[in-house]
C-alpha positions in Angstrom: 3.4 -24.3 1.2 4.5 -21.6 3.3 1.6 -19.4 2.5 -2.0 -19.8 1.4 -2.3 -17.0 -1.1 -6.3 -17.6 -1.8 -7.4 -16.1 1.3 -10.1 -16.0 3.4 -11.1 -12.7 1.8 -14.7 -12.5 2.7 -13.5 -12.5 6.4 -10.7 -10.3 5.8 -13.0 -7.7 4.2 -15.6 -8.5 6.8 -12.5 -7.6 9.8 -11.6 -4.4 8.0 -15.2 -3.6 7.7 -15.9 -3.4 11.5 -12.9 -1.7 11.7 -13.7 0.8 9.4 -17.5 1.6 10.3 -16.8 1.5 13.9 -14.4 4.4 12.8 -16.7 6.2 10.2 -13.5 7.2 9.2 -9.8 5.5 8.8 -6.6 5.0 9.1 -3.1 4.0 6.8 0.3 4.9 5.6 1.4 8.2 6.0 0.7 11.6 7.1 1.5 15.6 6.8 4.0 17.3 8.7 1.4 18.2 11.0 0.7 14.8 12.1 4.5 14.4 13.2 4.3 17.0 15.8 1.2 15.5 17.4 2.1 15.5 21.4 2.7 11.7 22.4 0.3 10.2 24.7 0.2 9.0 28.2 -0.3 4.9 27.9 -0.8 2.1 30.4 3.3 0.6 30.6 2.0 -2.2 32.5 2.3 -4.8 29.4 6.0 -3.8 29.2 7.4 -4.5 32.3 7.0 -8.2 32.0 10.1 -7.8 29.4 12.4 -6.5 32.2 14.4 -3.1 32.7 14.5 -1.8 28.9 16.1 1.6 29.9 18.8 2.5 27.6 18.1 0.1 25.3 17.6 0.5 21.5 15.3 -0.9 18.6 16.3 0.1 15.0 13.4 -0.2 12.4 13.7 -0.7 8.7 11.4 0.3 6.4 10.3 1.5 2.9 8.1 4.0 4.4 10.1 7.6 4.0 9.0 11.4 4.2 6.6 12.9 4.6 5.2 9.7 5.5 7.8 8.8 8.1 7.2 11.4 10.7 3.7 10.3 11.9 5.3 6.7 12.4 7.9 8.1 14.3 5.8 10.4 16.4 3.7 7.4 17.3 6.6 5.4 18.4 6.4 8.0 22.0 4.4 6.7 24.6 6.4 3.6 24.4 9.6 5.0 24.6 8.3 7.2 27.3 7.3 3.9 28.9 10.5 1.6 28.7 13.1 4.3 28.2 14.2 2.4 24.7 15.3 4.6 21.9 13.6 3.6 18.5 16.1 4.3 15.6 14.0 4.6 12.4 15.5 4.3 8.5 13.2 4.2 5.8 14.8 3.9 2.2 13.4 3.6 -1.3 15.7 0.8 -1.5 14.3 -1.4 1.1 13.0 -4.4 -1.0 16.7 -4.8 -2.6 18.6 -3.8 0.4 17.0 -6.0 2.8 17.8 -9.3 1.9 21.5 -8.0 1.3 21.9 -7.0 4.9 20.3 -9.7 6.7 22.6 -12.1 4.3 25.1 -10.2 5.5 24.7 -10.0 9.5 23.5 -6.5 9.5 19.6 -7.1 9.9 17.7 -4.7 11.5 15.6 -5.5 14.6 12.5 -5.0 13.5 11.7 -4.7 9.4 8.2 -3.5 7.4 7.6 -5.7 5.3 5.1 -4.6 2.7 4.7 -8.1 1.1 4.1 -11.3 2.4 5.9 -13.0 -0.4 9.0 -11.1 1.1 8.2 -12.7 4.5 8.6 -15.7 2.9 11.7 -15.4 1.4 12.9 -13.7 4.7 11.7 -16.9 6.8 13.4 -18.7 4.5 16.9 -17.5 5.5 16.4 -18.8 9.1 16.8 -15.0 10.3 13.1 -13.9 11.0 12.2 -14.6 14.7 9.0 -15.7 15.5 6.4 -13.0 17.0 6.4 -13.1 20.9 3.2 -14.7 22.7 2.6 -10.9 23.5 2.3 -9.8 20.3 0.3 -12.8 19.2 -2.4 -12.3 21.6 -2.6 -9.0 20.6 -3.4 -9.9 17.1 -5.8 -12.7 18.2 -7.9 -10.1 20.0 -7.4 -7.2 17.4 -7.1 -8.3 13.6 -7.6 -12.2 13.8 -8.1 -12.3 9.6 -4.8 -10.4 8.6 -3.0 -13.1 11.1 -2.4 -15.7 7.8 -0.7 -12.8 6.1 1.9 -12.9 9.2 2.1 -16.8 9.0 4.7 -19.1 7.1 4.4 -22.8 7.5 2.3 -22.7 10.6 4.5 -20.2 12.3 3.2 -17.1 13.3 6.1 -14.1 12.6 4.5 -10.9 11.5 2.0 -8.7 13.0 -0.1 -6.6 10.5 1.1 -2.7 10.9 -0.9 -0.5 8.5 -3.2 -1.1 5.2 -4.6 0.8 2.2 -6.6 1.0 -0.2 -5.4 0.7 -3.9 -8.4 1.3 -6.0 -8.0 5.3 -6.3 -7.9 7.8 -9.2 -7.0 11.2 -7.6 -8.1 14.5 -9.2 -9.3 18.0 -9.1 -12.9 18.5 -8.3 -12.6 22.2 -9.4 -10.9 21.0 -12.8 -13.5 18.4 -13.3 -16.3 21.3 -12.6 -15.0 23.9 -14.6 -14.4 21.3 -17.7 -18.0 20.0 -17.0 -16.5 16.3 -16.4 -18.2 13.9 -14.3 -16.4 11.3 -12.2 -17.0 7.8 -14.5 -19.1 4.8 -12.7 -17.8 2.4 -15.2 -14.7 1.6 -17.3 -16.1 2.5 -20.6 -17.2 6.2 -19.0 -13.4 6.3 -17.5 -12.1 5.4 -21.2 -14.9 8.2 -22.5 -13.8 10.8 -20.2 -9.9 10.1 -21.1 -10.6 10.5 -24.9 -12.9 13.7 -24.2 -10.0 15.1 -22.5 -7.9 14.3 -25.5 -10.5 16.2 -27.7 -10.7 19.0 -25.5 -7.2 20.0 -25.3 -5.9 19.3 -29.6 -2.4 21.2 -28.2 -1.9 18.2 -25.7 -0.7 21.0 -23.0 -3.2 19.2 -20.7 -3.1 15.1 -20.8 -5.7 13.0 -19.1 -3.3 10.6 -17.0 0.2 11.4 -15.0 1.9 8.9 -14.0 5.2 7.4 -12.6 6.8 4.2 -11.4 10.7 5.1 -10.2 10.8 4.1 -6.8 14.7 3.8 -6.2 15.7 -0.1 -6.2 11.9 -0.4 -5.9 10.9 0.5 -9.6 8.1 -0.6 -11.4 5.5 -1.3 -8.4 3.0 1.2 -9.2 2.9 -0.3 -12.7 1.9 -3.7 -11.0 -0.3 -2.2 -8.9 -2.4 -1.0 -12.2 -2.1 -4.7 -13.5 -3.2 -6.3 -10.5 -6.6 -3.3 -10.1 -7.3 -4.2 -14.2 -7.0 -8.1 -13.7 -9.8 -7.8 -10.7 -11.7 -6.0 -13.3 -11.1 -7.6 -16.4 -10.7 -11.6 -15.3 -12.7 -11.4 -11.7 -11.9 -12.4 -8.3 -11.9 -15.9 -8.7 -9.0 -15.8 -12.0 -7.0 -13.1 -9.8 -6.5 -15.6 -7.3 -5.6 -18.4 -9.5 -2.9 -16.0 -11.1 -1.7 -15.4 -7.6 -1.2 -18.7 -6.7 0.3 -19.8 -9.9 -2.5 -21.7 -10.5 -2.7 -20.4 -14.0 0.3 -18.9 -15.6 1.8 -15.4 -15.9 1.8 -15.5 -19.4 -2.3 -16.8 -19.5 -5.0 -14.6 -21.9 -6.2 -13.6 -19.0 -3.5 -11.8 -17.6 -2.7 -10.5 -21.1 -5.9 -9.1 -21.8 -5.6 -7.4 -18.4 -1.6 -5.7 -19.2 -3.6 -5.0 -22.7 -6.1 -2.8 -20.9 -3.6 -1.2 -18.6 -1.4 -0.5 -21.9 -4.5 1.5 -23.3 -3.5 3.9 -20.8 -0.3 4.2 -19.9 1.2 3.3 -23.4 -0.8 5.7 -25.0 0.9 9.1 -26.1 -2.6 10.8 -26.2 -3.2 9.9 -22.3 0.2 9.9 -20.6 2.3 11.6 -19.3 1.0 15.0 -18.5 3.1 17.4 -16.9 6.4 15.1 -17.9 6.3 14.4 -21.2 6.2 11.0 -23.2 4.9 7.2 -22.3 9.1 6.6 -21.5 8.9 9.2 -18.7 6.6 7.4 -16.8 9.5 5.4 -16.0 11.7 7.9 -14.4 9.3 9.9 -13.0 8.8 9.1 -9.1 6.0 7.6 -7.5 5.8 11.0 -5.1 6.1 13.2 -7.5 3.5 11.4 -10.0 0.6 12.8 -9.2 1.6 16.4 -8.6 0.8 17.9 -12.4 -2.6 17.8 -10.9 -2.4 20.7 -9.2 -1.1 22.7 -12.1 -3.7 21.5 -14.3 -1.3 19.4 -16.7 -3.2 16.4 -16.2 -6.3 15.3 -14.9 -6.1 11.7 -13.3 -3.6 9.9 -11.7 -4.1 6.0 -10.2 -2.6 5.7 -6.8 -3.4 4.1 -3.6 -4.8 5.8 -0.5 -1.6 6.5 1.0 -0.6 9.2 -1.6 -2.6 11.5 0.3 0.7 12.3 2.2 2.4 13.7 -0.9 0.7 16.2 -1.8 2.4 19.8 -0.8 1.7 20.9 3.0 -1.4 23.1 3.4 -2.7 21.3 -0.1 -6.7 21.0 0.9 -7.6 17.0 0.3 -11.5 16.9 0.4 -14.3 16.2 -1.6 -14.7 20.1 -2.2 -10.9 20.8 -2.3 -7.8 21.0 -4.4 -7.6 17.0 -5.1 -9.8 14.2 -3.4 -9.8 11.2 -5.5 -12.5 8.6 -6.9 -13.1 4.7 -7.0 -11.5 3.3 -9.9 -14.3 2.1 -11.6 -15.3 -1.5 -12.5 -16.2 -2.8 -16.0 -20.1 -2.3 -14.5 -21.4 0.1 -11.9 -22.9 -2.8 -10.3 -19.2 -4.5 -9.6 -16.9 -3.1 -6.9 -13.5 -4.9 -6.8 -11.1 -3.4 -4.1 -7.5 -3.9 -4.4 -5.5 -2.9 -1.0 -2.4 -4.1 1.0 -0.3 -3.5 4.1 2.8 -4.1 6.2 3.8 -6.5 8.8 6.4 -6.1 11.5 8.8 -8.8 11.2 11.8 -9.1 13.8 15.3 -10.5 13.1 16.3 -10.2 17.2 15.1 -11.7 20.2 16.0 -9.3 22.9 13.6 -8.4 25.6 13.4 -4.8 24.2 12.6 -6.0 20.3 9.7 -8.4 21.9 8.9 -5.5 23.9 8.1 -2.9 20.9 6.8 -5.5 18.4 4.0 -5.8 21.0 3.7 -2.4 21.4 3.3 -2.4 17.3 0.6 -5.0 17.5 -1.6 -3.1 20.3 -4.8 -0.8 20.3 -2.7 1.8 22.2 -0.3 1.9 18.9 -3.2 2.1 16.6 -4.8 4.9 18.3 -1.4 6.9 18.7 -1.2 6.3 14.8 -4.6 7.6 14.3 -3.3 10.6 16.2 -0.4 11.2 14.4 -1.5 10.9 10.9 -2.0 14.2 10.2 -2.1 14.2 5.5 -4.2 10.7 5.7 -3.7 7.1 4.7 -4.0 5.7 8.3 -6.3 2.5 7.8 -5.2 -0.2 10.0 -6.7 -3.8 10.7 -7.2 -3.1 14.1 -10.7 -3.5 15.2 -10.8 -2.2 18.5 -9.1 1.4 17.6 -11.0 4.2 19.2 -13.3 5.7 16.2 -13.6 9.1 17.3 -9.7 9.3 16.9 -10.3 8.5 13.1 -11.1 11.6 11.1 -9.0 12.3 7.7 -11.4 12.8 4.8 -9.4 10.4 2.8 -9.5 7.7 5.4 -13.1 8.3 5.3 -13.3 7.5 1.5 -11.2 4.4 2.2 -13.6 3.2 4.7 -16.2 3.6 2.0 -14.5 1.6 -0.3 -14.1 -1.2 2.3 -17.4 -1.5 4.2 -19.0 -1.3 0.7 -21.5 -4.8 1.3 -21.0 -5.2 -2.9 -17.1 -4.6 -2.4 -15.0 -7.8 -3.1 -11.3 -7.2 -1.7 -8.4 -8.8 -2.5 -4.9 -8.1 -1.1 -1.9 -7.0 -3.6 -1.1 -9.8 -5.7 2.8 -9.1 -6.2 2.6 -8.5 -2.7 1.4 -12.4 -2.1 3.6 -14.0 -4.7 7.3 -15.2 -4.1 9.6 -12.1 -3.4 11.6 -13.3 -6.7 8.7 -12.5 -8.7 6.5 -10.2 -7.1 9.3 -7.7 -5.7 11.5 -8.7 -8.6 10.7 -9.9 -12.5 7.1 -8.3 -11.8 8.9 -4.9 -11.2 11.6 -5.2 -13.5 9.1 -6.7 -16.4 6.5 -4.0 -16.0 9.6 -1.3 -16.3 10.9 -2.9 -19.3 7.5 -2.7 -20.8 7.1 1.0 -20.2 9.9 1.8 -22.2 9.0 -0.3 -24.8 9.2 -4.6 -24.4 5.8 -5.6 -26.1 3.5 -7.5 -23.9 4.2 -11.2 -24.7 7.8 -10.4 -24.1 7.1 -9.5 -20.5 4.6 -11.9 -19.6 6.8 -14.6 -20.8 9.9 -13.0 -18.5 8.0 -12.8 -15.7 6.7 -16.3 -16.0 9.9 -17.9 -16.7 11.2 -16.6 -13.1 8.5 -18.0 -11.2 10.1 -20.8 -8.9 9.6 -24.0 -9.5 
C-alpha cells in the first residue's frame, strides 16, 4: 500500500515530546499580525549555494492557510529570499483541497503545495506529478524530524517534508465567563455533559448556549465536523479501534463509529446546546470555522471545540491566556486517567524540480526555518515537529498548552484520521457526509454513504 496508516505513534509522540519539552513552549499554524511584521533574521546561506545562481527566480506556494495565519508564514520566507534572491509567491485558498487536483490535472500545478492530509499526498503522487524530495531536504528530515517522515512517504519514496503540527483536542472558552457563572473546567466527558446541561438550565431563554460551532470552509466545508468524530472516536472506542477505522480494517459504518457519531450528535445536533450567537443546528453548516468561536467574546456561547491554530482567529489584541479573555482546556476523555490527543499537520510537496524549488523545499525542512517560524508566529499555533529548533524562541501561551498536551506521559497521540484516509474519503465524502448530517441526514445514511465511497 502507499501509506501505512497505523503509524509508529509512540515514536511520533516521543519525537514531538522532545521538540516541545525542549521548547517548554511550542509552535504550529498561524499567528497574529504582529508576527508578520517581525524583522527577518540572518541565516547561513551556504546550504543554498549548492543549488546554483537563483537570483531573480520565483517559487509559487499554494496552501489552505489563509489570513490571518498566512502573514507569519510569508514573513518566515524572508531569510531565504535574502540569501538566494528568489521571490516566493504565496497563495492561500479555502478551496485548496478541491482546486489542487484540478490545477495539477490541468497543467497549472504550483511549484510547492502544503498538503494538510497524507491521504491527499497519496492522491497527488498517483497523478505522477509530484517530484520526490531532494536529498538535501531528506537529510534535514532525517536529522530534525525522523518520526514524521513516514507521513510524507508513499510506496517507499520520500516526497514531502513536515511543515507544521497542531493539537486538535481543545475546547475554547472564556475564563472570566466561567468564573462569573461559577463553572469549573470539566475533567471527564460526563462532567462536560453535566456542564452543558447546567449552562442550558442557567439560561432558560436560550440567549446563552453551551456550544458554538461552524464547519463552513469553502470547498473544504465539513472538515471541523470530521475532527469532532475523530476526537470522540478516540474517546469512545480507543486508539486500537481508531487505527482499525483509519485503515479500513473495520468499515466506516461499524458500530464503534456509529457510537462515536451518536455521541457527537448529542452535542452538535442538540438544539438546546447549539449554535450560540448564530441560530439553530443547521447554521453550523453555514458558519465559517474562522467565525465559529467568536461568540465566546460576547458571551452568547461558552465553549467551542477547535484546534490550537484557532488562536490566530481571535481579533487582534485579544488576551489569549489562562487568565485572559479566551483560553482553551483539554477536551476531556471518558475518565480523568485517559489522555487521547488528536493532532495534524502539513507537508510540503513539490510539483517542479527546478533548483530554486528544491532549495526552498530544503529551507522549509531546516532548523533555520523552524526558528524563523517561531519568531514570526505572533498569535500562536506554531508547533513544529523539528526537534532541533531553538526552544527559547517559542513563547506563545497557547503553544505552551499544546506542549503540555503532547508531552503528557499519559497521552496517546493519533494523527487526524480523515487526513490519513484516501483523499476521496477523508477530504471528500467524509466532509460532505458530515455537512449533510448537520443539515438533517441521519446517522446511518451518513455512515453508509461514506462507507460506500471507500476505494476498493
